[in-house]
C-alpha positions in Angstrom: 14.2 -98.1 68.5 14.9 -99.2 64.9 12.2 -100.6 62.6 12.4 -102.4 59.2 10.6 -101.1 56.1 10.5 -102.5 52.6 11.9 -100.6 49.7 11.7 -101.4 46.0 14.1 -100.6 43.2 11.5 -98.8 41.0 13.8 -98.7 38.0 14.0 -102.5 37.9 10.4 -103.3 38.9 8.3 -104.9 36.2 5.0 -104.5 38.0 4.2 -108.2 38.2 2.1 -107.7 41.4 3.5 -110.6 43.4 4.5 -108.3 46.2 1.1 -106.6 46.4 -0.7 -109.9 46.5 1.3 -111.2 49.4 1.4 -108.1 51.6 -0.7 -108.7 54.7 -1.2 -105.0 55.3 -2.0 -104.0 51.7 0.9 -101.6 51.9 2.0 -102.2 48.3 0.2 -100.8 45.2 1.1 -100.6 41.6 -0.3 -97.3 40.4 -0.7 -97.1 36.6 0.9 -100.5 36.2 4.4 -99.1 36.1 6.2 -100.2 39.4 5.4 -101.1 42.9 5.0 -98.4 45.5 5.3 -99.2 49.2 3.3 -97.2 51.8 5.9 -96.8 54.5 3.1 -96.0 57.1 1.4 -99.3 56.4 4.5 -101.4 56.0 5.5 -103.4 59.1 8.7 -104.9 57.6 7.6 -108.5 57.7 9.7 -109.4 54.7 7.0 -111.4 52.8 7.4 -109.2 49.8 11.1 -109.6 49.8 10.8 -113.4 49.6 8.0 -113.3 47.0 9.6 -110.9 44.5 10.8 -113.0 41.5 13.2 -110.3 40.5 14.7 -109.9 44.0 14.5 -106.1 43.8 12.7 -105.5 47.2 14.8 -105.3 50.3 14.3 -104.3 53.9 16.0 -101.3 55.4 16.4 -100.3 59.0 14.9 -97.0 59.9 14.7 -94.9 63.0 11.5 -95.2 65.0 
């Protein structure tokens, strides 16, 4: 069974924090204020971060279960 997980383009991320604030599972952090990091164990692929990102650099990918 496939699952969705969020991924972020770290080279384009400006660490604004919008994604981290909206994540219902607290799966997104911004260590050292550099770029967003998504904990793939906590991410449930809801897509809220994708919609919230003002730079449109977060996407959902399909992964194997």
